[in-house]
KEDO-966685 format. One record per residue (C-alpha): x, y, z. Coordinates in steps of 0.25 Angstrom, whole numbers, plus 5000, padded with zeros to 4 digits. Example, Ala and Ser with C-alpha at 12.3 -4.5 7.8 and 13.67 -1.06 7.14 Angstrom:
px_py_pz
5049_4982_5031;
5055_4996_5029;
//
This chain:
px_py_pz
5025_5137_4816;
5019_5126_4825;
5006_5131_4832;
5010_5124_4844;
5023_5132_4846;
5023_5141_4858;
5018_5155_4855;
5029_5162_4863;
5040_5154_4857;
5034_5157_4843;
5034_5172_4846;
5048_5171_4851;
5052_5165_4838;
5046_5177_4831;
5053_5187_4839;
5066_5180_4836;
5063_5180_4821;
5059_5194_4821;
5072_5198_4828;
5080_5190_4817;
5073_5196_4806;
5076_5210_4811;
5090_5207_4814;
5092_5202_4799;
5085_5214_4793;
5094_5224_4800;
5107_5217_4794;
5103_5214_4780;
5114_5208_4771;
5111_5219_4760;
5113_5233_4764;
5103_5239_4754;
5091_5232_4761;
5096_5237_4775;
5086_5248_4777;
5074_5240_4773;
5078_5228_4782;
5081_5237_4793;
5067_5243_4793;
5061_5229_4792;
5070_5225_4804;
5064_5237_4812;
5050_5232_4809;
5053_5218_4813;
5060_5222_4826;
5046_5227_4830;
5040_5213_4830;
5048_5209_4843;
5039_5218_4853;
5026_5213_4847;
5031_5198_4847;
5036_5199_4862;
5022_5204_4866;
5016_5193_4859;
5025_5183_4866;
5021_5189_4879;
5007_5187_4876;
5008_5173_4871;
4997_5167_4879;
4986_5175_4873;
4993_5177_4859;
4995_5162_4856;
4984_5161_4846;
4982_5156_4832;
4981_5169_4825;
4992_5176_4832;
5001_5163_4829;
4997_5165_4814;
5001_5179_4813;
5015_5176_4820;
5018_5165_4811;
5016_5175_4800;
5025_5184_4806;
5036_5173_4808;
5034_5169_4793;
5037_5184_4789;
5048_5186_4798;
5055_5173_4793;
5053_5178_4778;
5059_5191_4782;
5071_5184_4788;
5074_5176_4776;
5072_5188_4767;
5082_5197_4774;
5092_5186_4772;
5089_5185_4757;
5098_5191_4745;
5088_5197_4736;
5088_5212_4739;
5075_5216_4731;
5067_5204_4737;
5072_5207_4751;
5067_5221_4751;
5054_5218_4744;
5051_5206_4752;
5055_5212_4766;
5044_5222_4764;
5034_5211_4761;
5038_5204_4773;
5036_5216_4782;
5022_5218_4776;
5019_5203_4779;
5024_5205_4793;
5014_5216_4795;
5003_5207_4790;
5007_5197_4800;
5007_5207_4812;
4993_5211_4807;
4988_5197_4809;
4995_5197_4823;
4988_5210_4827;
4974_5205_4823;
4977_5191_4830;
4981_5199_4843;
4967_5206_4845;
4967_5202_4860;
4980_5208_4863;
4982_5222_4868;
4980_5234_4858;
4995_5239_4860;
5000_5225_4855;
4992_5226_4843;
4996_5240_4840;
5010_5236_4840;
5007_5225_4830;
4999_5235_4821;
5011_5246_4821;
5021_5236_4817;
5011_5230_4807;
5009_5244_4800;
5024_5246_4799;
5026_5232_4792;
5015_5234_4783;
5019_5248_4778;
5034_5246_4777;
5041_5247_4763;
5056_5244_4760;
5060_5251_4747;
5071_5260_4751;
5063_5273_4753;
5052_5269_4762;
5055_5269_4777;
5049_5260_4788;
5039_5271_4791;
5035_5274_4777;
5022_5268_4771;
5016_5267_4757;
5002_5270_4757;
4999_5262_4744;
5004_5249_4751;
4998_5252_4765;
4992_5240_4771;
4982_5244_4781;
4984_5236_4794;
4969_5232_4795;
4971_5226_4781;
4983_5218_4783;
4985_5216_4798;
4970_5218_4802;
4964_5209_4792;
4959_5199_4803;
4955_5211_4812;
4946_5217_4800;
4939_5203_4799;
4936_5203_4813;
4930_5217_4812;
4922_5213_4800;
4917_5199_4803;
4903_5197_4809;
4899_5190_4821;
4893_5178_4813;
4907_5176_4806;
4913_5176_4820;
4903_5165_4825;
4905_5157_4812;
4920_5157_4813;
4919_5154_4828;
4910_5142_4825;
4915_5136_4813;
4929_5142_4810;
4942_5135_4810;
4953_5137_4820;
4958_5150_4814;
4944_5156_4811;
4939_5152_4825;
4951_5160_4831;
4948_5172_4822;
4934_5171_4826;
4937_5171_4841;
4945_5184_4838;
4934_5191_4831;
4924_5187_4843;
4934_5192_4853;
4934_5205_4845;
4919_5206_4846;
4919_5203_4861;
4930_5214_4863;
4922_5224_4854;
4910_5222_4863;
4902_5217_4852;
4895_5205_4859;
4882_5213_4861;
4882_5219_4847;
4876_5208_4841;
4887_5206_4831;
4890_5192_4836;
4881_5181_4843;
4888_5180_4856;
4880_5168_4860;
4884_5160_4848;
4898_5164_4849;
4898_5159_4864;
4892_5146_4859;
4902_5144_4848;
4914_5148_4857;
4910_5138_4868;
4909_5127_4857;
4923_5130_4851;
4928_5130_4865;
4928_5115_4865;
4937_5113_4852;
4946_5126_4850;
4960_5128_4853;
4966_5133_4865;
4968_5148_4861;
4954_5149_4855;
4948_5142_4867;
4954_5153_4876;
4949_5164_4867;
4935_5157_4867;
4935_5157_4882;
4940_5172_4882;
4928_5175_4873;
4918_5168_4881;
4923_5175_4893;
4922_5189_4886;
4908_5185_4882;
4904_5182_4896;
4910_5195_4902;
4903_5203_4891;
4889_5197_4893;
4885_5199_4907;
4871_5199_4903;
4873_5184_4899;
4875_5180_4913;
4862_5185_4918;
4852_5181_4907;
4849_5167_4910;
4842_5165_4897;
4854_5170_4889;
4858_5161_4878;
4873_5164_4879;
4872_5160_4894;
4867_5147_4890;
4878_5145_4880;
4889_5149_4890;
4883_5140_4901;
4882_5127_4894;
4890_5115_4901;
4898_5111_4889;
4903_5126_4886;
4906_5128_4901;
4913_5114_4901;
4922_5119_4889;
4926_5132_4897;
4929_5123_4910;
4938_5114_4901;
4946_5126_4898;
4949_5128_4913;
4959_5116_4911;
4967_5123_4900;
4978_5133_4900;
4979_5145_4909;
4973_5156_4900;
4961_5147_4896;
4959_5142_4910;
4958_5157_4915;
4948_5161_4904;
4940_5149_4907;
4939_5152_4922;
4935_5166_4918;
4924_5162_4908;
4918_5153_4918;
4919_5164_4929;
4911_5173_4920;
4901_5163_4916;
4899_5159_4931;
4890_5171_4932;
4880_5162_4925;
4872_5153_4935;
4872_5142_4924;
4887_5142_4923;
4889_5142_4938;
4880_5130_4939;
4887_5122_4928;
4902_5126_4930;
4904_5117_4942;
4898_5105_4936;
4908_5105_4924;
4918_5094_4927;
4931_5099_4932;
4927_5114_4932;
4928_5117_4947;
4941_5108_4948;
4947_5117_4937;
4943_5130_4943;
4949_5125_4957;
4962_5122_4949;
4962_5136_4943;
4959_5142_4956;
4971_5136_4962;
4979_5139_4949;
4990_5150_4946;
4982_5158_4937;
4976_5170_4946;
4966_5174_4936;
4960_5160_4933;
4961_5157_4948;
4953_5170_4952;
4942_5167_4942;
4942_5152_4947;
4940_5156_4961;
4928_5166_4957;
4922_5155_4949;
4923_5144_4960;
4917_5154_4970;
4905_5156_4961;
4904_5141_4958;
4905_5137_4973;
4891_5143_4976;
4887_5129_4971;
4890_5119_4982;
4893_5108_4972;
4904_5117_4966;
4909_5119_4979;
4911_5104_4981;
4918_5103_4968;
4927_5114_4972;
4931_5106_4984;
4933_5094_4976;
4943_5102_4968;
4950_5107_4980;
4943_5121_4982;
4937_5121_4995;
4933_5135_4998;
4918_5134_4994;
4917_5121_5002;
4922_5127_5014;
4913_5139_5012;
4901_5130_5011;
4905_5122_5024;
4905_5136_5031;
4893_5142_5025;
4885_5132_5018;
4872_5125_5022;
4872_5113_5030;
4870_5104_5018;
4881_5111_5011;
4890_5110_5022;
4888_5095_5023;
4890_5094_5008;
4903_5101_5009;
4908_5093_5021;
4904_5080_5014;
4911_5083_5002;
4923_5087_5010;
4923_5074_5017;
4923_5066_5004;
4934_5074_4997;
4948_5068_4995;
4956_5080_5000;
4971_5082_4999;
4978_5088_5011;
4979_5101_5004;
4964_5101_5002;
4962_5098_5017;
4971_5109_5021;
4964_5119_5012;
4950_5115_5018;
4955_5117_5032;
4961_5130_5028;
4948_5134_5021;
4941_5132_5034;
4933_5118_5031;
4936_5112_5045;
4928_5122_5053;
4915_5121_5046;
4916_5106_5046;
4918_5106_5061;
4906_5115_5063;
4898_5106_5054;
4902_5094_5063;
4899_5101_5076;
4886_5107_5073;
4880_5100_5061;
4870_5089_5060;
4875_5074_5057;
4877_5075_5042;
4885_5088_5044;
4893_5082_5055;
4896_5070_5047;
4900_5078_5034;
4909_5087_5042;
4916_5076_5050;
4919_5069_5037;
4925_5082_5031;
4933_5084_5043;
4938_5070_5042;
4943_5073_5028;
4950_5086_5032;
4956_5081_5045;
4967_5072_5039;
4975_5085_5038;
4983_5090_5050;
4979_5105_5048;
4964_5102_5047;
4966_5094_5060;
4971_5106_5067;
4959_5114_5062;
4950_5103_5067;
4955_5103_5081;
4954_5119_5082;
4939_5117_5079;
4937_5109_5092;
4931_5097_5084;
4939_5086_5093;
4928_5087_5104;
4917_5086_5095;
4923_5074_5088;
4925_5067_5101;
4911_5070_5106;
4906_5064_5093;
4913_5051_5095;
4907_5050_5109;
4894_5052_5104;
4885_5040_5104;
4874_5046_5095;
4872_5036_5083;
4869_5047_5073;
4883_5053_5076;
4890_5039_5074;
4894_5042_5060;
4902_5054_5064;
4911_5047_5073;
4920_5041_5063;
4924_5054_5056;
4925_5060_5069;
4935_5050_5074;
4944_5051_5061;
4944_5066_5064;
4948_5064_5078;
4959_5055_5074;
4965_5065_5065;
4964_5077_5075;
4971_5068_5085;
4983_5068_5076;
4985_5083_5079;
4992_5086_5093;
4982_5098_5094;
4971_5088_5098;
4978_5087_5112;
4971_5100_5115;
4958_5092_5117;
4960_5087_5131;
4955_5073_5133;
4953_5069_5118;
4961_5057_5119;
4954_5052_5131;
4941_5054_5124;
4945_5046_5112;
4950_5035_5121;
4936_5034_5127;
4930_5033_5113;
4939_5021_5109;
4930_5009_5113;
4917_5017_5110;
4920_5018_5095;
4919_5010_5082;
4932_5004_5077;
4934_5015_5066;
4932_5026_5076;
4941_5019_5086;
4952_5018_5076;
4951_5033_5074;
4951_5036_5089;
4964_5027_5091;
4971_5035_5080;
4967_5048_5087;
4972_5043_5101;
4985_5039_5095;
4987_5052_5088;
4984_5060_5101;
4993_5051_5109;
5004_5052_5099;
5006_5067_5100;
5019_5071_5107;
5012_5079_5118;
5002_5069_5121;
5009_5061_5132;
4998_5066_5142;
4987_5062_5133;
4994_5048_5132;
4995_5047_5147;
4980_5050_5149;
4976_5041_5138;
4983_5029_5145;
4977_5034_5158;
4963_5033_5152;
4965_5019_5148;
4970_5020_5133;
4978_5007_5134;
4967_4999_5139;
4958_5004_5128;
4968_5002_5117;
4975_4989_5121;
4962_4980_5118;
4962_4986_5103;
4975_4978_5101;
4966_4966_5098;
4958_4974_5088;
4955_4967_5075;
4953_4980_5068;
4967_4983_5063;
4966_4998_5063;
4961_4999_5077;
4972_4990_5082;
4982_4998_5075;
4978_5011_5080;
4976_5005_5094;
4991_5000_5093;
4996_5014_5089;
4989_5021_5100;
4994_5011_5110;
5008_5013_5105;
5007_5028_5107;
5002_5026_5121;
5013_5016_5124;
5024_5026_5122;
5024_5031_5136;
5018_5019_5144;
5020_5017_5159;
5022_5004_5165;
5008_5004_5172;
5002_5006_5158;
5010_4994_5152;
5001_4986_5161;
4990_4988_5151;
4998_4980_5141;
4995_4965_5146;
5000_4953_5139;
4989_4952_5130;
4991_4966_5124;
5006_4964_5122;
5003_4951_5115;
4993_4959_5106;
5003_4969_5103;
5014_4958_5099;
5004_4951_5090;
5001_4964_5083;
5016_4966_5081;
5017_4951_5075;
5004_4952_5066;
5003_4966_5061;
5007_4970_5047;
5007_4984_5050;
5020_4991_5054;
5013_5002_5062;
5005_4992_5070;
5018_4984_5073;
5025_4997_5077;
5014_5001_5086;
5013_4987_5093;
5028_4986_5094;
5029_5000_5099;
5019_4997_5110;
5028_4986_5115;
5040_4994_5114;
5034_5005_5123;
5030_4995_5134;
5040_4997_5146;
5053_4989_5144;
5053_4986_5159;
5040_4978_5159;
5044_4964_5159;
5030_4958_5157;
5029_4965_5144;
5043_4960_5139;
5039_4946_5143;
5026_4947_5135;
5033_4952_5123;
5043_4941_5124;
5032_4930_5125;
5025_4937_5113;
5038_4935_5105;
5039_4949_5101;
5054_4950_5098;
5054_4941_5086;
5042_4948_5080;
5049_4961_5081;
5062_4956_5075;
5054_4950_5064;
5047_4963_5061;
5060_4970_5060;
5066_4959_5051;
5055_4959_5042;
5051_4974_5043;
5050_4983_5031;
5060_4994_5028;
5049_5004_5030;
5052_5017_5037;
5038_5020_5041;
5035_5026_5054;
5028_5013_5059;
5041_5005_5055;
5049_5015_5063;
5041_5014_5075;
5041_4998_5074;
5056_4998_5074;
5057_5008_5086;
5047_4999_5093;
5054_4986_5090;
5067_4992_5095;
5059_4996_5108;
5054_4982_5110;
5069_4977_5109;
5073_4986_5121;
5063_4978_5129;
5069_4964_5125;
5084_4969_5126;
5084_4973_5141;
5098_4972_5146;
5092_4966_5159;
5086_4954_5152;
5097_4946_5144;
5087_4935_5141;
5078_4945_5135;
5090_4951_5127;
5094_4937_5122;
5079_4934_5117;
5080_4947_5110;
5093_4944_5103;
5089_4930_5099;
5077_4936_5092;
5086_4945_5084;
5083_4959_5091;
5098_4963_5091;
5099_4964_5075;
5086_4971_5075;
5091_4981_5085;
5103_4984_5077;
5095_4985_5064;
5086_4996_5071;
5099_5004_5075;
5101_5007_5060;
5087_5008_5055;
5078_5013_5065;
5073_5027_5070;
5081_5034_5082;
5071_5028_5092;
5073_5014_5086;
5088_5016_5087;
5087_5020_5101;
5079_5008_5105;
5088_4998_5097;
5100_5004_5103;
5094_5003_5117;
5091_4988_5115;
5105_4985_5110;
5111_4992_5121;
5103_4983_5131;
5108_4971_5124;
5122_4975_5123;
5123_4978_5138;
5123_4963_5140;
5132_4959_5129;
5145_4958_5138;
5139_4948_5147;
5133_4940_5136;
5146_4939_5128;
5154_4925_5127;
5168_4926_5131;
5179_4921_5121;
5185_4913_5133;
5172_4906_5137;
5173_4891_5138;
5158_4888_5136;
5157_4891_5121;
5153_4878_5114;
5156_4883_5100;
5167_4894_5098;
5160_4907_5093;
5163_4913_5080;
5174_4923_5079;
5164_4933_5075;
5157_4932_5088;
5168_4938_5096;
5165_4952_5100;
5177_4961_5104;
5168_4971_5112;
5162_4960_5121;
5175_4951_5120;
5167_4939_5118;
5158_4932_5108;
5145_4940_5105;
5132_4936_5098;
5121_4946_5095;
5110_4936_5099;
5117_4932_5113;
5126_4944_5117;
5119_4955_5110;
5132_4961_5106;
5131_4974_5099;
5144_4972_5091;
5139_4959_5085;
5125_4964_5082;
5132_4976_5074;
5125_4986_5082;
5137_4995_5086;
5138_5003_5072;
5123_5006_5072;
5124_5011_5086;
5135_5020_5083;
5128_5025_5071;
5116_5029_5080;
5126_5038_5088;
5125_5048_5075;
5110_5049_5077;
5103_5062_5083;
5093_5054_5092;
5100_5054_5105;
5092_5043_5111;
5096_5033_5100;
5111_5038_5102;
5110_5036_5117;
5105_5022_5114;
5116_5019_5104;
5127_5024_5114;
5120_5015_5125;
5121_5003_5116;
5136_5006_5112;
5140_5008_5126;
5136_4994_5130;
5149_4991_5122;
5157_4999_5132;
5153_4991_5145;
5164_4989_5155;
5168_4975_5151;
5168_4978_5135;
5171_4993_5134;
5184_4992_5126;
5178_4983_5116;
5166_4991_5115;
5174_5004_5113;
5182_4998_5102;
5170_4993_5095;
5163_5007_5095;
5176_5014_5091;
5178_5004_5079;
5164_5008_5074;
5166_5023_5075;
5158_5024_5087;
5167_5033_5095;
5165_5045_5086;
5150_5043_5086;
5150_5043_5101;
5159_5056_5102;
5149_5063_5092;
5137_5059_5101;
5144_5068_5112;
5142_5080_5104;
5128_5079_5101;
5121_5069_5111;
5113_5072_5123;
5119_5070_5137;
5115_5055_5139;
5121_5052_5125;
5134_5060_5128;
5135_5053_5142;
5134_5039_5136;
5144_5043_5124;
5154_5048_5134;
5153_5036_5142;
5156_5027_5130;
5168_5036_5125;
5174_5035_5139;
5175_5020_5137;
5179_5021_5122;
5191_5030_5125;
5196_5021_5135;
5202_5014_5124;
5215_5021_5120;
5213_5018_5105;
5199_5026_5105;
5204_5036_5114;
5216_5040_5105;
5207_5039_5092;
5195_5047_5097;
5200_5057_5108;
5202_5068_5098;
5188_5066_5092;
5181_5066_5106;
5189_5076_5114;
5183_5089_5109;
5169_5083_5111;
5172_5078_5125;
5179_5091_5129;
5167_5099_5124;
5158_5090_5132;
5167_5092_5144;
5164_5107_5143;
5150_5108_5139;
5143_5095_5142;
5132_5091_5152;
5139_5091_5166;
5134_5076_5167;
5144_5073_5156;
5156_5080_5161;
5162_5069_5169;
5160_5059_5158;
5166_5068_5148;
5178_5069_5158;
5180_5054_5158;
5180_5053_5143;
5190_5064_5142;
5199_5058_5153;
5199_5045_5145;
5204_5053_5133;
5214_5059_5142;
5209_5073_5139;
5204_5077_5153;
5217_5082_5159;
5221_5090_5146;
5207_5096_5145;
5204_5098_5160;
5202_5113_5159;
5189_5110_5152;
5183_5103_5164;
//
């Protein structure tokens, strides 16, 4: 048998073999041997319960001596199986009896090797062993008879090793422990275990100090099973020798507290479950010794492994690890090592109850640790925030600094920010930033970082006037602190319920403070100033726009042109898109700054990234396009078309967000309104060169060009506009309907209806009636009334549309009833269904 074979698998094979032997023995080929073989079968069947118990205890029974006895059993059972099938009658009866005796001897070996198992189990083995040793197969001796002359005493056969254990001296045990080979060492361990269990350590029969020293030395080189036994023996020695723990001069104490020996035990913390459990238990027993407590924490990897075991699945080892860590945490250095390993309880305890210097040490360590989000959460839950805030509020300079740095490390987690706000630290941080005391200057930077993180929580708004206080600090701070303040202000202004805060910030001169920062050479400052300005520009009034003079507008355009950052470009273009469209001066400045070709170039060469910054940039570019496509200024529209704005807008219909689609459709609608007046008639005599046949547009009944007549059909915009009607964002749907409705203007409605129907737009418009809001439904009904004037479309779509229309006539908003009636009248359904009105 290969020694590496799994123990449970090996025992299972033995059970199967025993079952086969018993089965063959009950059905012999020769009748004359039937009685003898039946008796033998009955004995072999008694192996199964013993072997099943052995398999269930495989973790503690997988040892060399037990394997050896089981190999012997397997050999004898294999011999029995072969013998039962042989043809010699005389030889079969004689030899089966010998095999029974040999099986008894093998069981005796197993009984002795199983000293550490329960007495009941060993008694089972002993009972079956006696029966096997005493059995005689001769025709007149039954299974229960015995021959006194051939009686073999259990202690002589099965208990040979046990007799040796009883007879050996302590010196023999020590000799085999020290110099014996693997088998001799294993037997010596069993002998020593019997000494310990017999309570003979204090009898003088064995030199325990020498035994401990030898066991520690063999711990470095022995096999796994023996190593576990050694640790168990050492633990038994420690448990049975309480006096050893209080006699400081005791030699055994010195033996068990040597660094190299403790290191060997610590190394076992990394091994399998049982060895790890026993090692923790041994260290816990030894921790009563002051010398051990001093040394354990210094052994590399010890505390890390104890923390790992504490968090493991073995409840016994975890409980002992918790006790040991608690004992070791009385040393502050150990508490720091535990924190580095992710066990923060002792550190938090020192923050609450330690001396001032200890608190500073713990806070400083906490500020330097690289913490995962889980660790930060654990620290917050364990109560680290509150004592740190107390240190900051009432401690001296060194205490304040260490506490702030630790809080800075913890404040990157949202849950900890909420805990910080509850402590009321915001006012203290602002007071510190206003301070001009030179000794406190080193505290201002971490304070500004923490404020910036606190500002990310909407809860910060409960602190009235916090934004105004930060604004007043902007020009009084260093660039680093200024950057954090800008970041904090932007977070505060970005909160959904912060409209009043934004308004107050602008009233307090926020724009005047921020606009000069657009020329800042420090890129981080400029970028954060841009982000804040973008946030504040979302609800600008005309009078506030006056703060954006020509210089500022050119500065913003230059940032769009020169910046390599998508987020900076997005913020800059976003500011420009938020400026009131009605402000002609702004439009004139942006036109002179040559903004349009810059924006088109950005989109043409832009990345395919779906980042938030890229999305905002696309939305903002579409917003600027609305300014340059105003239907009231055909020259400006022409300028936009010549710069390639229309293909850009069509592209955004399919690739942008709902807001982007809304803005792009709005710009295209403005352009398309003027298409009928810009078309070139087929009958015109003023064409120097005949246009291409492809230039003819059936909707506008003339020659159309994207760059000059802004034709939606030639631009390929109709299909993506119809596609938007399937969206759930009603602003985008309404904008798409507005754009499509420009194809149904009085002079071109029939061609427009044909175009929309050809591209499956009628079904999409009808579907909008079922789910859209009132404004969307109103526009859709107006379009359907015109489309159904064409008989072909009326015939094709009447049945599809009538149920929706009838339902709307009964249940829709009263503002829509007259429009619904018009559509039903066009469908010639009004009189038939008049009872519904």
